[in-house]
C-alpha positions in Angstrom: -0.2 0.4 0.1 1.0 3.6 -0.7 2.2 5.9 1.8 -0.4 8.6 2.9 0.5 11.9 1.6 2.1 10.8 -1.7 1.5 12.7 -5.0 -1.6 10.6 -7.0 -0.8 10.0 -10.3 -3.6 12.4 -12.7 -3.6 13.6 -15.7 -2.1 17.5 -14.9 0.6 15.4 -13.2 1.2 13.5 -16.6 0.8 16.0 -18.6 3.7 18.1 -17.1 6.2 15.0 -16.6 5.5 14.9 -20.2 5.7 18.7 -21.1 9.5 18.8 -19.3 10.6 15.6 -20.4 10.2 16.8 -23.8 12.1 20.2 -22.8 14.7 17.9 -21.9 15.0 15.8 -25.0 15.3 19.3 -27.3 18.3 20.2 -25.3 16.5 22.5 -22.9 18.3 23.4 -19.7 17.1 21.2 -16.7 16.8 24.1 -14.4 15.4 26.7 -16.6 13.1 24.2 -18.5 11.6 22.6 -14.5 11.2 25.8 -14.2 8.9 26.7 -17.3 6.9 24.0 -16.1 6.8 24.6 -12.3 4.7 28.1 -13.3 2.7 26.4 -16.3 1.4 23.6 -14.0 1.4 25.5 -10.7 3.0 22.3 -8.7 4.5 22.6 -5.1 7.1 21.8 -4.0 7.2 18.0 -3.6 5.6 18.2 -7.5 8.4 20.3 -8.1 10.9 17.0 -6.8 9.5 14.5 -8.5 10.0 15.5 -11.9 13.4 17.0 -10.9 14.7 13.2 -9.3 12.0 10.9 -11.6 11.9 12.7 -15.5 15.2 12.7 -17.3 15.7 12.9 -21.0 15.4 9.6 -23.4 18.7 9.4 -24.4 19.5 9.0 -20.4 16.6 6.5 -19.7 18.0 4.6 -22.6 21.6 4.0 -21.9 20.4 3.5 -18.0 17.6 0.2 -18.5 20.8 -0.7 -21.5 22.8 -0.6 -17.7 21.1 -2.3 -15.5 22.2 -6.2 -14.4 20.3 -8.8 -12.4 21.7 -9.7 -8.9 23.1 -12.5 -11.2 25.3 -10.8 -12.3 26.4 -9.3 -8.9 28.0 -13.1 -7.4 31.2 -12.7 -9.8 31.1 -8.7 -9.8 32.6 -6.4 -7.0 30.0 -4.2 -6.0 30.5 -0.4 -5.6 27.9 1.1 -2.7 26.8 4.2 -3.1 26.2 4.3 0.6 24.5 7.7 1.3 23.0 7.5 -1.7 21.3 3.6 -1.4 21.0 3.9 2.7 18.3 7.2 2.0 16.6 5.9 -0.1 16.1 2.7 2.0 15.7 4.7 5.5 13.0 6.6 2.8 11.1 3.7 2.9 11.6 2.2 6.6 9.6 5.7 7.8 6.6 5.2 5.3 7.7 7.8 3.1 6.4 8.2 -0.7 8.7 5.8 -2.9 8.8 6.5 -6.9 9.9 3.9 -9.7 11.2 6.7 -12.4 11.7 7.2 -15.9 14.8 4.8 -16.1 13.7 2.4 -13.8 15.0 3.3 -10.7 13.3 3.4 -7.9 13.5 6.9 -5.2 12.1 9.0 -2.7 12.1 12.9 -2.4 13.5 14.1 0.3 17.4 13.1 -0.8 20.1 13.2 2.0 18.1 14.8 4.3 16.7 11.1 5.6 19.8 10.7 6.6 20.6 13.5 8.9 20.6 12.6 12.9 18.8 9.1 11.8 21.9 7.1 13.1 19.8 3.9 14.2 18.0 4.2 11.1 21.4 4.6 9.0 22.7 1.2 10.6 19.1 -0.2 10.2 19.2 0.1 6.0 22.9 -1.3 6.2 21.4 -4.1 7.8 18.6 -4.1 4.8 21.8 -4.1 2.4 24.0 -7.0 4.3 20.6 -9.4 4.1 20.1 -9.5 0.9 23.6 -9.2 -0.5 24.3 -12.1 1.4 21.9 -14.4 -0.6 24.1 -12.5 -3.4 27.2 -12.7 -3.3 29.4 -10.1 -4.3 33.5 -11.0 -4.5 33.9 -7.8 -2.9 32.1 -4.9 -1.6 33.2 -0.7 -1.6 31.0 1.3 0.6 31.8 5.0 -0.5 30.1 7.4 1.5 31.3 10.7 1.7 33.2 12.8 4.2 31.3 15.9 5.2 28.6 13.1 5.7 27.1 13.7 9.5 28.2 10.3 10.9 30.1 9.7 8.2 33.2 8.0 10.2 31.2 6.1 12.4 28.3 4.9 10.5 31.5 3.3 7.7 33.3 2.2 10.5 29.4 -0.1 11.9 28.9 -0.8 8.1 32.5 -2.0 7.8 31.7 -4.2 11.1 28.4 -5.6 9.8 29.2 -6.7 6.6 32.5 -8.3 7.9 30.9 -10.1 10.8 29.1 -11.5 7.9 31.9 -12.7 6.1 32.0 -10.1 3.4 35.4 -8.6 1.5 34.4 -5.5 2.2 36.6 -1.7 2.1 34.8 1.4 3.2 36.3 4.3 2.0 35.9 8.4 3.0 35.5 10.3 -0.3 35.6 13.9 -0.5 33.0 13.3 -3.8 31.2 10.2 -3.7 30.2 10.0 -7.1 33.4 10.5 -9.0 35.4 8.0 -6.7 32.7 5.8 -7.4 33.1 6.2 -11.0 36.4 6.0 -11.0 36.6 2.3 -9.3 34.4 1.5 -11.2 36.7 2.0 -14.6 39.9 0.5 -12.7 38.9 -2.2 -11.0 40.3 -4.8 -13.8 40.5 -8.0 -12.3 36.8 -8.3 -11.2 33.1 -5.9 -13.3 32.8 -3.2 -11.1 28.9 -2.7 -10.7 27.3 0.4 -9.0 25.1 0.9 -6.6 23.1 4.1 -7.0 20.0 6.0 -8.4 22.3 9.2 -8.4 21.6 9.9 -12.2 25.2 11.4 -12.7 26.6 8.1 -11.3 24.1 5.8 -13.6 25.5 7.8 -16.4 28.5 7.3 -16.4 28.6 3.8 -15.4 29.0 0.6 -17.2 26.9 -2.1 -15.2 23.8 -0.8 -12.8 21.6 -3.2 -9.8 19.0 -0.7 -8.0 20.2 -2.5 -4.7 17.2 -0.3 -2.4 15.1 -0.4 -5.0 15.7 -4.5 -5.3 15.4 -4.7 -1.0 12.3 -2.5 -1.2 10.5 -4.0 -3.9 11.4 -7.6 -2.2 10.0 -6.8 0.6 6.7 -4.6 -0.4 6.8 -4.1 -3.9 3.4 -1.8 -2.7 5.2 0.6 -1.3 6.6 2.3 -5.2 4.4 4.2 -7.6 5.1 3.1 -10.8 3.2 5.6 -12.5 5.7 7.8 -13.6 7.1 4.9 -15.4 4.1 3.3 -16.9 3.3 6.2 -19.0 6.9 8.0 -19.6 9.8 5.2 -19.5 11.1 4.4 -23.2 9.8 0.7 -23.7 12.7 0.1 -26.8 16.2 0.5 -27.1 
């Protein structure tokens, strides 16, 4: 069942999303395109966030859909986890926030990193969910990449490494000045095995060769009804 207060799919929301996508596909800047559409349809702050996070140009969508791998691929690969990004989506899930399957097939929340702030126990609960999911998947090695400036970053990363090691994983925690840049570098620099990236960050997804929607896979395995798939159903390109 969808969370209370989530944006309901309507002809107005769908038309706004289509207009925004049209402008993106025509090469107009995202910020000005978003402002035009938000003004035209008198959209709320939350509705604006839905467009910003869940609607993309078709070229990007096609690239992401081509790059997504199944969980079977993970068993023979290194897994690079954008820990702040994946954990915040899971925290949103744990706290009953709204979740959406976007036009690129990736499941996202609308709050981003604000779900991380001050939620130490929730962050550790999210890490437990990641650990439990990966026990069955069995990646060769896990890289936990976390932004150095994120609140509680050192403490959370230390605890995360401990949680994974106690379950028998080969894990390496990395505090990075820019997690997105570090993950992209790692994914291209691992010569022994494929580096699969787990994130919903579009800047990383656009450059990653192989993608696993870790948070989305965990959420849909627990409660698929929590995810609103209307944007994906209406706007995603079904062919590559």
